[in-house]
N, C-alpha and C positions, 0 to 999 in steps of 0.2 A: 241687593242692587249694586252694580258696579258703577262707581263714579266716573263719568266720562270727562276727559279733559277737553278744553277748548283752546283754540289758537288765540294768543294774546294780540289784539289789534295794535297795541303799542309796539310790539316787536316787528310787525309788518309795515309800519308806517315809514315813509321816507321824508327826508328833510324838506323844509319849506324852500330852501335854496334850490334843491333839485327840482321841486315842483315848478318854481318860477322858470328854471332853465328849460324845462320841457313843456311848459304850458302851451306854447305855440310851436308844435314840433314839426313844422313843415319841412325843416331840413334834417330832422332826426333820422328819418328812414334812409335818406341819401347818405348821410354820414355813416349809418350802420351797415349799408349794403355790402361793404367788403367783408363783414363778419358773417354774412349769411352763406351763400354758396353751398358747399357741402355740409357745413354745420347746420344750416337751416333745414336741409333735406333730412339729415340724420335725426333732427329733433322731431320732424314730422313722422318719422317711422318708428320712434322708440316705444310706442305703445303696442305694436303688433304682438310682442311676446307676452303682454299682460292680459290679453283679451279673455282668457279662460280662468283667471285667478281671482275674480271678484267675489267669490264666496268666502274667502278668508276674512274674518272680522278683526284680526290683529291690527293694532294701532289705529283703529277707527276713532275719530274724534269729530266734534261738530265743526264743520268747515263752511264758512259763509260764502255765498256767491250770488251771481245774477245771470240769468239766462236770456235777458232781453235788453241788449245794448246796441245802439246804432252808431255807425261811424260815418265819415264823409262819403262812403259808398252808398248811403241812402241819398241818392242824388236825383237828377231829372234827365229825361231823354228828349232830344230834338228829333221828332218823328217826321220832319220834313226831308230828312235824308234817309237813304236806304243802303245799309242798315241804319237804324237810329243812332244818333251820336249821344254818348253819355257824358254828363257834366257832374263832377263831384261837388258835394257840399251844398246842394240846393235845399235839402231838408234837414239832415243832420250835418254837423260841421267838423267833428273832431276826428283826427287820425286814429287808427286802431290802437296804436301804441299809447296815445294819450289816455284812452279809456282804460288800458291795462295799468298804466301808472297811477291813475286816480283810483282804480279799484284796489290796488295795493295800498295806497295811502289810507283808504277807508276800511281796511281790514279784511278784504276779500281774498280768498285763496283760489277761487276759480271764477271765470267769467266767460261769456259767450258773445261772439259777434253776430248780430241778427239784423242785417240790412234787408230792407224790403225790396221787392222785385219790380219788374217793369219789362217792356219789350226788349228781348235779348239780354236781360240782366244775368241770365245763367252764364253767359260768356264774360260779362264784367266780373262776376264773382271768381270765375276760374282763372282769368288772365290778369286781372288787376288787384282785386281785393285779397285773394289768397296769398300771393307773394308777400303782401304787406303783413298779413297775419304771421307768416313764418318769421319775418324780421322782428315783429313784436315779441314773439316767443323767445327769441334770442336776447332781446333787450330787457325783457321783464320775465325772467325764468321762474321767479317765485310764484307767479300767478298762472295756473293752468288756463289756457285760452282755447276754448272749444270753437270748432268750425261749424257753421250752420247758417240759417237765415231766418228772417221773419217771413214765413211762407205765406204767399197770397193764396190761401186755401180755397179751392173750388166751393162756391155756394156759401162760404162762411167768411167771418172776419179773420184777421191775421192770426197765425199760430207760430210758436217756436218749432223749428225743425232742427233738432240737435243731431249732429253726425258723430258717431264714435271716432275716436282718435286713432288713425292708422295710416298706412302709407298711401292708400288710395282715397283718402277722405275727400279731397277736392273733386275727384271724378265721381264719387258717390253722390255728392250734393248736386253736381252738374247734371247727372242722370235724372235725379228726382225733380229738380227745378225745371229743366228743359222739357221733361215729359208731362209734368202735372201742374206747375204753377199757372194760375189762370191768366196772369198778365204777361207771361213770357213770350207767347207767340207774336210775330209781326208778319203780316197784319194780324189784328186781334181775331181771336177765334171764340165765339160765344159758346161753342160746345165744350170749352174748357171750364166753364163756370156753372157746373151742375153738381148736385149731390152724388150722382152716379160716378162722376170723375173723382170726387173725394174718396169714395169707397174704393175705386180702382187704385188710387194712390196708396191708401192704407194697406190694401192687399199686397201691392208691390213692395212696400216698406217691410211688411211682416215676413215676406219671403226672402229678404236679404240675409246673407250670412251674418253681417254686422248690422244689428238692428238699431235704427235711429229712435229718437223720442219725439213725440208731438204733444204740445201743450197749448191750449187756447189762450190767446191774449185778450185783455180787456173785454170779457165776454158779454157784459151788459152795457157797453158804452153806447150801443145803438138802441137800447131799450127805451121806450117812451113812458114807462110807468112801472110800478112794482108788479112783477110777474107778467109784464107786457113786453115780450122780448123782440129783438130786432134781427140782426144777421145770424146770431147764434141761438139755437133753440134746444130745449131738452131732447127732443126727438133726434136731432143730428148728433148730439153728444152720445146718446145711447146707441144709435146705429153704428157710429164709428168705433166706440168702445167694444161693441159686440163683435165687430170684424177683427179688431186688432187690440186686444186688451193689454198686451205688453208694449204696445207702441203709443197708443192714444190714451194717456194716463191722467189727464187733469186739466185744470185751468188756473190762471192767475187769481188767487184770492184777493190780493192787493195789487191792482194794476199800477203802472208807472205814471209819470206826469203828476206826482203828488205835490209838486211845488207850485201848481197853478194858482192857488189863492195868494201867493206872495206877489203875484203880478196881476191880481184881479180876476183870475180865471177859476175854473172848476177843478177840484181834485180829480186826477185821472183823465181830465178832458171829458168828463161825463156831463155834457151840457143839457141832456134831456132829463134823465132820472139820475139823481146823485148817488155817489158812494155813501156808505155808512161807516164812519170811523176810518175812512180811507179804504174800506174793503167793498168789493163788488157785492151787489145785493144777493147774488147766487150763493155767496159764502156767508155774508153777515146775518142773514135772516135765519134765526133758529127754526128748524123744521122746514127750511126752504129747499131749493134745488139741490144743493150739495148734500144735505141730509137725505133727500129723496133718493139720490144715487147711492149713497152709503147704505141706506135701508134696503136696497136690493142686493147688498153684498158686494157691490162693485169696489174695486181698489182704485179709487179716483181721488187724486191728491191736489192740494193747493200749493201755490208758490207766491212769492212777492218779488217784484222787479222794479227797475228804475225807468225803463223805456227811454233811456237818455238820448236826446237829440241835441238840445241846446240848454245850457245851464241857466237857471232862473236869473242869475246876476248879469246875464247877457241878453235878457229879455225873453228867455224861453220859459218853459213850465216844468223844468226837470232838475232833479238832483243828480250828482255824480253817482256812478255805480257804487253801492254800499254806503253812501252818505246818509240815506234815510231808510231805505228798505233793504232787507237781507233775506235770502233763502238759505237756511242752515241745513246741511246734509251730513248725516253720520257716515263718514267714509275715511279711507286713507287718502293721502295726497296723491291721487292716482286717477287718471281720466276714466278708466273703466269702472272704478269703484264709485266715483261721483255719479256716473250715469246709473249704476246699479242702485244707489241710494235713492235717486230721483224716481227710478222705475218702480221701486218697491216701497216707497212711502216713508223712508227714514228721514223725514223732513219736518221742520217747523219753520214758521215765518214770523218776522217781527218788524216793527217800524220804530225809528228813533232810538235804537239801541236801548229800549226799555229794559231788556234783559239780554244776557249774552249766552245763556245755556238753558235748555228746557228738556226734561226727561219725563215721560209718562209711561208708567208700567201698570199692568194688570196681573195679579197673581192669585193662585189657588193651590193649596196643598203642596207647596214647594215648586210648582211650575210658574213660569213668568213669561210675559210677552211685552214688547215695547211697541212704539209707533210703527205702523205698517205690518205688524205681526199679529198672529192669532193665538189666543189662549184657549185650550180645549179643557172643558170641565165635564165631569160625569154626573148624570142625574142621580146615580146611586150614592154619591158622596155629598158632602156639604157643598152647596153651590153659592156660598158667599164669595164675592170677588173683591179682593183688596186692591184699591187704587192708590198709587203713590205718584205724587207730582213733585218734581224737584226743579227749581229754577235758580239762576244766579243773576243777581242784579249787576248793573253796570258799575264798576268801581271808580271810573274816571268821569269824563264829560263826553257827551255825544257830539255829533257834527254841528250842533247849534250852540255848543258851549254849555249845555244844561246837564244837570244831574237828575234824570227822571226817576220817579219812584212808582212802584207797583201799588195801586190802591185796592185792587180786587182781582181774584182769580175765580173763574167759573168752570165747573165740571158739567159737561153736557153729554147725555146719553140718548141713544135711539135704538129701537128694535130693528132687526133684520128680518124682513117678512117675505123676501123673494121679489120677483119681477113685478113692477107696477102694472095696473090695469091698462094704462095708456102710455104711449111713448112720450107724450108731452106733460106727464105728471111732474109737478115741481114742488110738492109738499110731502113731508113725512110727519103725520100727526102724532107719532109716538115720541118724537124728539123733544127733549125739554132740558132746562137747566136743573139738575138735581141737587146742586149745592153751590153756594157762593162763599168764598173765603176772603177774609180781610187779614190785616197784619197780626191780629190776635190769634188767628187760626193756624199760622205756620210757625215752625220752629227753625232756628238757625243750626246748621250742621256744617262746620267749616265755612266755606265761602258761599254755600248754597242755603236756600230755604226749602223746607220739606213740608208737604201737606199729605195727610193720609185720610182716606175715606173708604168705608165699606159699603159695597152694593149688596144688599141682603137678598138671598133666595132668588138668584138669577135663574129664570125658568126657560128662557129661550135665547136664541142667537141675538147678539147685540153688538154695539160699538160704543166707545167712549172717546171723547176729545176734550180739549182744554182751550180756553182763551183767557187773556188777562188784559188789564188796561191801566193807564195812568189817570183815567177820568172817574167821575162819579156816575156816569151814565149806566143805568141798569141794562139797557140794550143800546148798541151803537146807534146814535141818531144820524139822520140824514145830514150830509155835510153842506156847509155854506162857505163863507169866506174866512172862517177861522184859520189860524195858523196851523199847519199840519203838525208842528212841533208840540202843540198843546193837546193833541188828540192821538195818543199812542196806544197801539194794541199788539198783542202777539196771539198766534193761533198754532196749536199743534195739529198734526194729522192724526187720524184715529188709531186706536188699538182695538182689535176685534176679539169677541168672545164667542166661542162655539160650544153649545151644550149638546152632548151626545147621549 
């Protein structure tokens, strides 16, 4: 197993003096505008030549990021005028460059601007927000800054719509938002808010030469109970993934708004049915919806985001990008390869910087597969599968000034049995925790801890995934008003095993 490097957050941090200088960056963009011009345009174009090179694994390391961050362009519209008049800062308050600076400070190497829509918002994105993104890319070049939006998905709750980085990225988003976002028409058009329109959108995205990514946000926030779903349902996830499996690839395992309890609110804004250990019920429940989708053989991944609007110290319910939640992608520092990692499941997620690196591999007779990959074994040979888990603990302090420690690591497996009987199936009864590991069960190897476990006599297709925690909870409990810093978890995405 090749030891994978990680980026050192201390090397990417910026000084407190600069943070103070840019904390209220209303004048920053104006000051930077002479820098943009041709330079900003060139920066927008520089990924064209990289689009077809994402298969090269050289220099891939774990790179932390966040694909759900709001700026002041999540505003409000005065619909008494025609066209509606847009006002910045009504919902989220920070300039795009502030988010990038804070992302860099908290160790992120990539981030995405995801402002939500509204009547004629596609023009706001194209004419106002996108030029600010170009300026931010010049001001904070160390952070890859994706273009996209929090898509007001037809018939569903919000979704990430991530656009590949290329010279026409602004026009690509404008085309998709203006044609398919349910809130973009003015006057409103009820015909835009149907599942059929969502399927039409996914078909259009799939047919594009440069393919975007779509990831569901806070999927159970509207659920009223365990397994009692709201806006997002298992049927809709399956139908969308069936239409565009390389576009519609997953949901947030850990939603944003995790700082809610610090101001008396609910983690994630989940006011009906709570998160468990900060994770959505669809992910946190062993044998639940995520495992049901994986048990069909779907490549369906989880992420973790900030959903930053207003920091909790200003009365909001949010942490800065990377301050608490991180999505780690195995990739080069390259827009195309970050998207390739997200699309193909080279991803693990964590909260509170409990760990800074996680590798999960399955091997048999010299062959090996990692997260998002498939190990093929032959029935004619020995079908024991060796599982190796490697994780690196945080060496310094996290965003709360703590030095968290891993108390336990769980290995979870499930069988892959093919399509479920019903589109709304949300359980996989074959999924279980097959092993729990404590500090006595792992050994130190350099800066990492290593756990090894053998799955004996694997007879059919299956998957394995890993989670770990700073708590003593056997299963993640429903969240209340406890501090999120006292309830930390990490989750891998799965590795698959195919028996032929």
